[in-house]
mmCIF file as Biopython writes it, N, C-alpha, C and O atoms, coordinates in Angstrom:
data_model
#
loop_
_atom_site.group_PDB
_atom_site.id
_atom_site.type_symbol
_atom_site.label_atom_id
_atom_site.label_alt_id
_atom_site.label_comp_id
_atom_site.label_asym_id
_atom_site.label_entity_id
_atom_site.label_seq_id
_atom_site.pdbx_PDB_ins_code
_atom_site.Cartn_x
_atom_site.Cartn_y
_atom_site.Cartn_z
_atom_site.occupancy
_atom_site.B_iso_or_equiv
_atom_site.auth_seq_id
_atom_site.auth_asym_id
_atom_site.pdbx_PDB_model_num
ATOM 1   N N  . MET A ? 1  ? 0.948   -1.320 0.053   1.0 0.0 1  A 1 
ATOM 2   C CA . MET A ? 1  ? -0.062  0.156  -0.132  1.0 0.0 1  A 1 
ATOM 3   C C  . MET A ? 1  ? 0.690   1.471  -0.020  1.0 0.0 1  A 1 
ATOM 4   O O  . MET A ? 1  ? 0.179   2.526  -0.395  1.0 0.0 1  A 1 
ATOM 5   N N  . GLN A ? 2  ? 2.126   1.382  0.591   1.0 0.0 2  A 1 
ATOM 6   C CA . GLN A ? 2  ? 2.669   1.929  0.910   1.0 0.0 2  A 1 
ATOM 7   C C  . GLN A ? 2  ? 3.721   3.065  -0.811  1.0 0.0 2  A 1 
ATOM 8   O O  . GLN A ? 2  ? 4.065   4.235  -0.975  1.0 0.0 2  A 1 
ATOM 9   N N  . VAL A ? 3  ? 3.813   1.648  -1.722  1.0 0.0 3  A 1 
ATOM 10  C CA . VAL A ? 3  ? 4.499   1.799  -2.622  1.0 0.0 3  A 1 
ATOM 11  C C  . VAL A ? 3  ? 3.375   2.387  -3.715  1.0 0.0 3  A 1 
ATOM 12  O O  . VAL A ? 3  ? 3.878   2.931  -4.698  1.0 0.0 3  A 1 
ATOM 13  N N  . LYS A ? 4  ? 1.579   2.334  -3.649  1.0 0.0 4  A 1 
ATOM 14  C CA . LYS A ? 4  ? 0.925   2.924  -4.443  1.0 0.0 4  A 1 
ATOM 15  C C  . LYS A ? 4  ? 0.881   4.315  -3.808  1.0 0.0 4  A 1 
ATOM 16  O O  . LYS A ? 4  ? 1.033   5.226  -4.622  1.0 0.0 4  A 1 
ATOM 17  N N  . LYS A ? 5  ? 0.737   4.614  -2.766  1.0 0.0 5  A 1 
ATOM 18  C CA . LYS A ? 5  ? 1.218   5.887  -2.386  1.0 0.0 5  A 1 
ATOM 19  C C  . LYS A ? 5  ? 2.121   7.068  -2.723  1.0 0.0 5  A 1 
ATOM 20  O O  . LYS A ? 5  ? 1.858   8.268  -2.804  1.0 0.0 5  A 1 
ATOM 21  N N  . VAL A ? 6  ? 3.566   6.215  -2.946  1.0 0.0 6  A 1 
ATOM 22  C CA . VAL A ? 6  ? 4.847   6.872  -3.560  1.0 0.0 6  A 1 
ATOM 23  C C  . VAL A ? 6  ? 4.743   6.881  -4.695  1.0 0.0 6  A 1 
ATOM 24  O O  . VAL A ? 6  ? 5.242   7.910  -5.152  1.0 0.0 6  A 1 
ATOM 25  N N  . ILE A ? 7  ? 4.251   6.110  -5.591  1.0 0.0 7  A 1 
ATOM 26  C CA . ILE A ? 7  ? 3.944   6.575  -6.699  1.0 0.0 7  A 1 
ATOM 27  C C  . ILE A ? 7  ? 3.367   7.320  -7.513  1.0 0.0 7  A 1 
ATOM 28  O O  . ILE A ? 7  ? 3.809   7.804  -8.555  1.0 0.0 7  A 1 
ATOM 29  N N  . THR A ? 8  ? 1.588   7.500  -6.677  1.0 0.0 8  A 1 
ATOM 30  C CA . THR A ? 8  ? 0.994   8.250  -6.626  1.0 0.0 8  A 1 
ATOM 31  C C  . THR A ? 8  ? 1.761   9.892  -6.560  1.0 0.0 8  A 1 
ATOM 32  O O  . THR A ? 8  ? 1.940   10.677 -7.491  1.0 0.0 8  A 1 
ATOM 33  N N  . TYR A ? 9  ? 2.052   10.015 -5.350  1.0 0.0 9  A 1 
ATOM 34  C CA . TYR A ? 9  ? 2.896   11.246 -5.008  1.0 0.0 9  A 1 
ATOM 35  C C  . TYR A ? 9  ? 3.641   11.699 -6.320  1.0 0.0 9  A 1 
ATOM 36  O O  . TYR A ? 9  ? 3.445   12.673 -7.047  1.0 0.0 9  A 1 
ATOM 37  N N  . ALA A ? 10 ? 4.234   11.040 -6.362  1.0 0.0 10 A 1 
ATOM 38  C CA . ALA A ? 10 ? 5.774   10.913 -7.758  1.0 0.0 10 A 1 
ATOM 39  C C  . ALA A ? 10 ? 4.906   11.567 -8.806  1.0 0.0 10 A 1 
ATOM 40  O O  . ALA A ? 10 ? 5.107   12.734 -9.145  1.0 0.0 10 A 1 
ATOM 41  N N  . ALA A ? 11 ? 3.714   10.653 -9.445  1.0 0.0 11 A 1 
ATOM 42  C CA . ALA A ? 11 ? 3.198   11.137 -10.547 1.0 0.0 11 A 1 
ATOM 43  C C  . ALA A ? 11 ? 2.391   12.676 -10.740 1.0 0.0 11 A 1 
ATOM 44  O O  . ALA A ? 11 ? 2.173   13.375 -11.730 1.0 0.0 11 A 1 
ATOM 45  N N  . VAL A ? 12 ? 2.126   12.796 -9.520  1.0 0.0 12 A 1 
ATOM 46  C CA . VAL A ? 12 ? 1.583   14.039 -9.184  1.0 0.0 12 A 1 
ATOM 47  C C  . VAL A ? 12 ? 2.469   15.116 -9.500  1.0 0.0 12 A 1 
ATOM 48  O O  . VAL A ? 12 ? 2.209   16.033 -10.279 1.0 0.0 12 A 1 
ATOM 49  N N  . ALA A ? 13 ? 3.953   14.896 -8.597  1.0 0.0 13 A 1 
ATOM 50  C CA . ALA A ? 13 ? 4.974   15.911 -8.652  1.0 0.0 13 A 1 
ATOM 51  C C  . ALA A ? 13 ? 5.535   16.111 -9.937  1.0 0.0 13 A 1 
ATOM 52  O O  . ALA A ? 13 ? 5.972   17.147 -10.439 1.0 0.0 13 A 1 
ATOM 53  N N  . PHE A ? 14 ? 5.449   14.838 -10.442 1.0 0.0 14 A 1 
ATOM 54  C CA . PHE A ? 14 ? 6.046   15.025 -12.197 1.0 0.0 14 A 1 
ATOM 55  C C  . PHE A ? 14 ? 5.091   15.707 -13.014 1.0 0.0 14 A 1 
ATOM 56  O O  . PHE A ? 14 ? 5.443   16.685 -13.673 1.0 0.0 14 A 1 
ATOM 57  N N  . VAL A ? 15 ? 3.817   15.248 -13.036 1.0 0.0 15 A 1 
ATOM 58  C CA . VAL A ? 15 ? 2.716   16.269 -13.862 1.0 0.0 15 A 1 
ATOM 59  C C  . VAL A ? 15 ? 3.037   17.729 -13.179 1.0 0.0 15 A 1 
ATOM 60  O O  . VAL A ? 15 ? 3.148   18.720 -13.901 1.0 0.0 15 A 1 
ATOM 61  N N  . VAL A ? 16 ? 3.174   17.808 -11.816 1.0 0.0 16 A 1 
ATOM 62  C CA . VAL A ? 16 ? 3.019   19.660 -11.617 1.0 0.0 16 A 1 
ATOM 63  C C  . VAL A ? 16 ? 4.236   20.076 -11.988 1.0 0.0 16 A 1 
ATOM 64  O O  . VAL A ? 16 ? 4.209   21.288 -12.200 1.0 0.0 16 A 1 
ATOM 65  N N  . PHE A ? 17 ? 5.406   19.550 -12.177 1.0 0.0 17 A 1 
ATOM 66  C CA . PHE A ? 17 ? 6.469   20.072 -12.718 1.0 0.0 17 A 1 
ATOM 67  C C  . PHE A ? 17 ? 6.569   20.255 -13.980 1.0 0.0 17 A 1 
ATOM 68  O O  . PHE A ? 17 ? 7.040   21.301 -14.426 1.0 0.0 17 A 1 
ATOM 69  N N  . TYR A ? 18 ? 6.019   18.983 -14.977 1.0 0.0 18 A 1 
ATOM 70  C CA . TYR A ? 18 ? 5.716   19.711 -16.211 1.0 0.0 18 A 1 
ATOM 71  C C  . TYR A ? 18 ? 4.790   20.663 -16.724 1.0 0.0 18 A 1 
ATOM 72  O O  . TYR A ? 18 ? 4.825   21.206 -17.828 1.0 0.0 18 A 1 
ATOM 73  N N  . LEU A ? 19 ? 3.899   20.820 -15.745 1.0 0.0 19 A 1 
ATOM 74  C CA . LEU A ? 19 ? 3.122   21.843 -15.565 1.0 0.0 19 A 1 
ATOM 75  C C  . LEU A ? 19 ? 3.535   23.381 -15.815 1.0 0.0 19 A 1 
ATOM 76  O O  . LEU A ? 19 ? 3.155   24.201 -16.651 1.0 0.0 19 A 1 
ATOM 77  N N  . PHE A ? 20 ? 4.479   23.445 -14.740 1.0 0.0 20 A 1 
ATOM 78  C CA . PHE A ? 20 ? 5.314   24.616 -14.431 1.0 0.0 20 A 1 
ATOM 79  C C  . PHE A ? 20 ? 6.503   25.129 -15.297 1.0 0.0 20 A 1 
ATOM 80  O O  . PHE A ? 20 ? 6.820   26.310 -15.433 1.0 0.0 20 A 1 
ATOM 81  N N  . THR A ? 21 ? 7.181   23.918 -15.926 1.0 0.0 21 A 1 
ATOM 82  C CA . THR A ? 21 ? 8.300   24.097 -16.660 1.0 0.0 21 A 1 
ATOM 83  C C  . THR A ? 21 ? 8.023   24.017 -18.304 1.0 0.0 21 A 1 
ATOM 84  O O  . THR A ? 21 ? 8.820   24.417 -19.152 1.0 0.0 21 A 1 
ATOM 85  N N  . ARG A ? 22 ? 6.876   23.484 -18.539 1.0 0.0 22 A 1 
ATOM 86  C CA . ARG A ? 22 ? 6.089   23.464 -20.045 1.0 0.0 22 A 1 
ATOM 87  C C  . ARG A ? 22 ? 5.064   23.267 -20.278 1.0 0.0 22 A 1 
ATOM 88  O O  . ARG A ? 22 ? 4.595   22.266 -20.821 1.0 0.0 22 A 1 
ATOM 89  N N  . PRO A ? 23 ? 4.336   24.550 -19.762 1.0 0.0 23 A 1 
ATOM 90  C CA . PRO A ? 23 ? 3.055   24.830 -19.802 1.0 0.0 23 A 1 
ATOM 91  C C  . PRO A ? 23 ? 2.339   24.627 -21.277 1.0 0.0 23 A 1 
ATOM 92  O O  . PRO A ? 23 ? 1.146   24.362 -21.429 1.0 0.0 23 A 1 
ATOM 93  N N  . ALA A ? 24 ? 3.224   24.791 -22.243 1.0 0.0 24 A 1 
ATOM 94  C CA . ALA A ? 24 ? 2.395   24.976 -23.827 1.0 0.0 24 A 1 
ATOM 95  C C  . ALA A ? 24 ? 2.196   23.763 -24.008 1.0 0.0 24 A 1 
ATOM 96  O O  . ALA A ? 24 ? 1.070   23.384 -24.331 1.0 0.0 24 A 1 
ATOM 97  N N  . GLN A ? 25 ? 3.321   22.799 -23.830 1.0 0.0 25 A 1 
ATOM 98  C CA . GLN A ? 25 ? 3.319   21.358 -24.139 1.0 0.0 25 A 1 
ATOM 99  C C  . GLN A ? 25 ? 2.450   20.806 -23.246 1.0 0.0 25 A 1 
ATOM 100 O O  . GLN A ? 25 ? 1.854   19.883 -23.802 1.0 0.0 25 A 1 
ATOM 101 N N  . ALA A ? 26 ? 2.005   20.995 -21.781 1.0 0.0 26 A 1 
ATOM 102 C CA . ALA A ? 26 ? 1.460   20.170 -21.132 1.0 0.0 26 A 1 
ATOM 103 C C  . ALA A ? 26 ? -0.327  20.588 -21.542 1.0 0.0 26 A 1 
ATOM 104 O O  . ALA A ? 26 ? -1.211  19.753 -21.349 1.0 0.0 26 A 1 
ATOM 105 N N  . ALA A ? 27 ? -0.626  21.971 -22.109 1.0 0.0 27 A 1 
ATOM 106 C CA . ALA A ? 27 ? -1.849  22.059 -22.282 1.0 0.0 27 A 1 
ATOM 107 C C  . ALA A ? 27 ? -2.141  21.243 -23.854 1.0 0.0 27 A 1 
ATOM 108 O O  . ALA A ? 27 ? -3.186  20.662 -24.147 1.0 0.0 27 A 1 
ATOM 109 N N  . ALA A ? 28 ? -1.009  21.374 -24.670 1.0 0.0 28 A 1 
ATOM 110 C CA . ALA A ? 28 ? -1.156  20.741 -26.022 1.0 0.0 28 A 1 
ATOM 111 C C  . ALA A ? 28 ? -1.556  18.644 -25.441 1.0 0.0 28 A 1 
ATOM 112 O O  . ALA A ? 28 ? -2.611  18.041 -25.638 1.0 0.0 28 A 1 
ATOM 113 N N  . ALA A ? 29 ? -0.858  18.345 -25.066 1.0 0.0 29 A 1 
ATOM 114 C CA . ALA A ? 29 ? -0.975  17.117 -23.910 1.0 0.0 29 A 1 
ATOM 115 C C  . ALA A ? 29 ? -2.648  16.732 -23.941 1.0 0.0 29 A 1 
ATOM 116 O O  . ALA A ? 29 ? -3.311  16.004 -24.679 1.0 0.0 29 A 1 
ATOM 117 N N  . VAL A ? 30 ? -2.980  17.568 -22.798 1.0 0.0 30 A 1 
ATOM 118 C CA . VAL A ? 30 ? -4.367  17.770 -22.181 1.0 0.0 30 A 1 
ATOM 119 C C  . VAL A ? 30 ? -5.309  17.707 -23.568 1.0 0.0 30 A 1 
ATOM 120 O O  . VAL A ? 30 ? -6.184  16.861 -23.745 1.0 0.0 30 A 1 
ATOM 121 N N  . ASN A ? 31 ? -4.995  18.657 -24.417 1.0 0.0 31 A 1 
ATOM 122 C CA . ASN A ? 31 ? -5.875  18.941 -25.754 1.0 0.0 31 A 1 
ATOM 123 C C  . ASN A ? 31 ? -5.854  17.403 -26.271 1.0 0.0 31 A 1 
ATOM 124 O O  . ASN A ? 31 ? -6.870  16.863 -26.709 1.0 0.0 31 A 1 
ATOM 125 N N  . GLY A ? 32 ? -4.600  16.751 -26.179 1.0 0.0 32 A 1 
ATOM 126 C CA . GLY A ? 32 ? -4.862  15.714 -27.370 1.0 0.0 32 A 1 
ATOM 127 C C  . GLY A ? 32 ? -5.475  14.454 -26.370 1.0 0.0 32 A 1 
ATOM 128 O O  . GLY A ? 32 ? -5.896  13.516 -27.046 1.0 0.0 32 A 1 
ATOM 129 N N  . VAL A ? 33 ? -5.576  14.300 -25.173 1.0 0.0 33 A 1 
ATOM 130 C CA . VAL A ? 33 ? -6.377  13.261 -24.317 1.0 0.0 33 A 1 
ATOM 131 C C  . VAL A ? 33 ? -7.780  13.832 -24.620 1.0 0.0 33 A 1 
ATOM 132 O O  . VAL A ? 33 ? -8.619  13.062 -25.088 1.0 0.0 33 A 1 
ATOM 133 N N  . PHE A ? 34 ? -8.155  15.341 -24.350 1.0 0.0 34 A 1 
ATOM 134 C CA . PHE A ? 34 ? -9.565  15.344 -24.766 1.0 0.0 34 A 1 
ATOM 135 C C  . PHE A ? 34 ? -10.086 14.855 -26.214 1.0 0.0 34 A 1 
ATOM 136 O O  . PHE A ? 34 ? -11.056 14.115 -26.377 1.0 0.0 34 A 1 
ATOM 137 N N  . ASP A ? 35 ? -9.332  15.357 -27.166 1.0 0.0 35 A 1 
ATOM 138 C CA . ASP A ? 35 ? -9.839  14.925 -28.787 1.0 0.0 35 A 1 
ATOM 139 C C  . ASP A ? 35 ? -9.944  13.580 -28.545 1.0 0.0 35 A 1 
ATOM 140 O O  . ASP A ? 35 ? -11.058 13.098 -28.756 1.0 0.0 35 A 1 
ATOM 141 N N  . GLY A ? 36 ? -8.940  12.730 -28.097 1.0 0.0 36 A 1 
ATOM 142 C CA . GLY A ? 36 ? -9.052  11.344 -28.123 1.0 0.0 36 A 1 
ATOM 143 C C  . GLY A ? 36 ? -10.282 10.706 -27.492 1.0 0.0 36 A 1 
ATOM 144 O O  . GLY A ? 36 ? -10.928 9.772  -27.966 1.0 0.0 36 A 1 
ATOM 145 N N  . ILE A ? 37 ? -10.549 11.471 -26.138 1.0 0.0 37 A 1 
ATOM 146 C CA . ILE A ? 37 ? -11.776 10.683 -25.752 1.0 0.0 37 A 1 
ATOM 147 C C  . ILE A ? 37 ? -12.948 11.378 -26.451 1.0 0.0 37 A 1 
ATOM 148 O O  . ILE A ? 37 ? -13.964 10.692 -26.336 1.0 0.0 37 A 1 
ATOM 149 N N  . ILE A ? 38 ? -13.115 12.331 -27.028 1.0 0.0 38 A 1 
ATOM 150 C CA . ILE A ? 38 ? -14.359 12.822 -27.863 1.0 0.0 38 A 1 
ATOM 151 C C  . ILE A ? 38 ? -14.255 12.111 -28.829 1.0 0.0 38 A 1 
ATOM 152 O O  . ILE A ? 38 ? -15.265 11.411 -28.907 1.0 0.0 38 A 1 
ATOM 153 N N  . GLN A ? 39 ? -13.233 11.821 -29.992 1.0 0.0 39 A 1 
ATOM 154 C CA . GLN A ? 39 ? -13.450 10.628 -31.061 1.0 0.0 39 A 1 
ATOM 155 C C  . GLN A ? 39 ? -13.377 9.598  -30.738 1.0 0.0 39 A 1 
ATOM 156 O O  . GLN A ? 39 ? -13.160 8.838  -31.682 1.0 0.0 39 A 1 
ATOM 157 N N  . GLY A ? 40 ? -13.483 8.948  -29.426 1.0 0.0 40 A 1 
ATOM 158 C CA . GLY A ? 40 ? -13.610 7.694  -28.843 1.0 0.0 40 A 1 
ATOM 159 C C  . GLY A ? 40 ? -15.274 7.534  -29.139 1.0 0.0 40 A 1 
ATOM 160 O O  . GLY A ? 40 ? -15.909 6.685  -29.764 1.0 0.0 40 A 1 
ATOM 161 N N  . ALA A ? 41 ? -15.663 8.706  -28.420 1.0 0.0 41 A 1 
ATOM 162 C CA . ALA A ? 41 ? -17.345 8.716  -27.690 1.0 0.0 41 A 1 
ATOM 163 C C  . ALA A ? 41 ? -18.068 8.864  -29.129 1.0 0.0 41 A 1 
ATOM 164 O O  . ALA A ? 41 ? -19.246 8.512  -29.193 1.0 0.0 41 A 1 
ATOM 165 N N  . ASN A ? 42 ? -17.568 9.257  -30.037 1.0 0.0 42 A 1 
ATOM 166 C CA . ASN A ? 42 ? -18.172 9.566  -31.686 1.0 0.0 42 A 1 
ATOM 167 C C  . ASN A ? 42 ? -18.386 8.433  -32.148 1.0 0.0 42 A 1 
ATOM 168 O O  . ASN A ? 42 ? -19.478 8.045  -32.564 1.0 0.0 42 A 1 
ATOM 169 N N  . GLN A ? 43 ? -17.214 7.706  -32.115 1.0 0.0 43 A 1 
ATOM 170 C CA . GLN A ? 43 ? -17.112 6.589  -32.810 1.0 0.0 43 A 1 
ATOM 171 C C  . GLN A ? 43 ? -18.251 5.571  -32.145 1.0 0.0 43 A 1 
ATOM 172 O O  . GLN A ? 43 ? -19.033 4.948  -32.864 1.0 0.0 43 A 1 
ATOM 173 N N  . LEU A ? 44 ? -18.258 5.467  -30.634 1.0 0.0 44 A 1 
ATOM 174 C CA . LEU A ? 44 ? -19.074 4.343  -30.156 1.0 0.0 44 A 1 
ATOM 175 C C  . LEU A ? 44 ? -20.580 4.982  -30.575 1.0 0.0 44 A 1 
ATOM 176 O O  . LEU A ? 44 ? -21.523 4.206  -30.729 1.0 0.0 44 A 1 
ATOM 177 N N  . ALA A ? 45 ? -20.761 6.469  -30.754 1.0 0.0 45 A 1 
ATOM 178 C CA . ALA A ? 45 ? -22.032 6.914  -31.291 1.0 0.0 45 A 1 
ATOM 179 C C  . ALA A ? 45 ? -22.336 6.564  -32.290 1.0 0.0 45 A 1 
ATOM 180 O O  . ALA A ? 45 ? -23.508 6.468  -32.656 1.0 0.0 45 A 1 
ATOM 181 N N  . VAL A ? 46 ? -21.139 6.234  -33.105 1.0 0.0 46 A 1 
ATOM 182 C CA . VAL A ? 46 ? -21.810 5.696  -34.635 1.0 0.0 46 A 1 
ATOM 183 C C  . VAL A ? 46 ? -21.951 4.531  -34.800 1.0 0.0 46 A 1 
ATOM 184 O O  . VAL A ? 46 ? -22.449 4.022  -35.804 1.0 0.0 46 A 1 
ATOM 185 N N  . PHE A ? 47 ? -21.329 3.670  -33.366 1.0 0.0 47 A 1 
ATOM 186 C CA . PHE A ? 47 ? -21.486 2.067  -33.896 1.0 0.0 47 A 1 
ATOM 187 C C  . PHE A ? 47 ? -23.019 1.933  -33.378 1.0 0.0 47 A 1 
ATOM 188 O O  . PHE A ? 47 ? -23.868 1.469  -34.140 1.0 0.0 47 A 1 
ATOM 189 N N  . PHE A ? 48 ? -23.346 2.344  -32.084 1.0 0.0 48 A 1 
ATOM 190 C CA . PHE A ? 48 ? -24.781 2.000  -31.732 1.0 0.0 48 A 1 
ATOM 191 C C  . PHE A ? 48 ? -25.633 2.716  -32.250 1.0 0.0 48 A 1 
ATOM 192 O O  . PHE A ? 48 ? -26.671 2.465  -31.638 1.0 0.0 48 A 1 
ATOM 193 N N  . SER A ? 49 ? -25.864 3.582  -33.134 1.0 0.0 49 A 1 
ATOM 194 C CA . SER A ? 49 ? -26.539 4.225  -33.987 1.0 0.0 49 A 1 
ATOM 195 C C  . SER A ? 49 ? -26.868 3.252  -35.494 1.0 0.0 49 A 1 
ATOM 196 O O  . SER A ? 49 ? -27.901 3.142  -36.155 1.0 0.0 49 A 1 
ATOM 197 N N  . SER A ? 50 ? -25.656 2.710  -35.644 1.0 0.0 50 A 1 
ATOM 198 C CA . SER A ? 50 ? -25.570 1.806  -36.785 1.0 0.0 50 A 1 
ATOM 199 C C  . SER A ? 50 ? -26.261 0.418  -36.053 1.0 0.0 50 A 1 
ATOM 200 O O  . SER A ? 50 ? -27.277 0.078  -36.658 1.0 0.0 50 A 1 
ATOM 201 N N  . VAL A ? 51 ? -25.974 -0.348 -35.030 1.0 0.0 51 A 1 
ATOM 202 C CA . VAL A ? 51 ? -26.822 -1.139 -34.832 1.0 0.0 51 A 1 
ATOM 203 C C  . VAL A ? 51 ? -28.082 -1.232 -34.292 1.0 0.0 51 A 1 
ATOM 204 O O  . VAL A ? 51 ? -28.679 -2.307 -34.341 1.0 0.0 51 A 1 
ATOM 205 N N  . LEU A ? 52 ? -28.621 -0.164 -33.735 1.0 0.0 52 A 1 
ATOM 206 C CA . LEU A ? 52 ? -30.001 0.203  -33.601 1.0 0.0 52 A 1 
ATOM 207 C C  . LEU A ? 52 ? -30.678 0.745  -34.446 1.0 0.0 52 A 1 
ATOM 208 O O  . LEU A ? 52 ? -31.697 1.360  -34.134 1.0 0.0 52 A 1 
ATOM 209 N N  . THR A ? 53 ? -30.084 0.586  -36.214 1.0 0.0 53 A 1 
ATOM 210 C CA . THR A ? 53 ? -30.556 1.271  -37.165 1.0 0.0 53 A 1 
ATOM 211 C C  . THR A ? 53 ? -31.138 0.263  -38.139 1.0 0.0 53 A 1 
ATOM 212 O O  . THR A ? 53 ? -31.675 0.647  -39.178 1.0 0.0 53 A 1 
#
């Protein structure tokens, strides 16, 4: 359980460090993740609308 806590804190510290040292690249990474999520949701919507029609 301690290892999980340490890994979590290290990941959060890395994200904060990356955010402060490279804000433009961090924003681009977040935008990329959200774009991927939106694209996946759209593909699921197309799939279900095809199945239901």
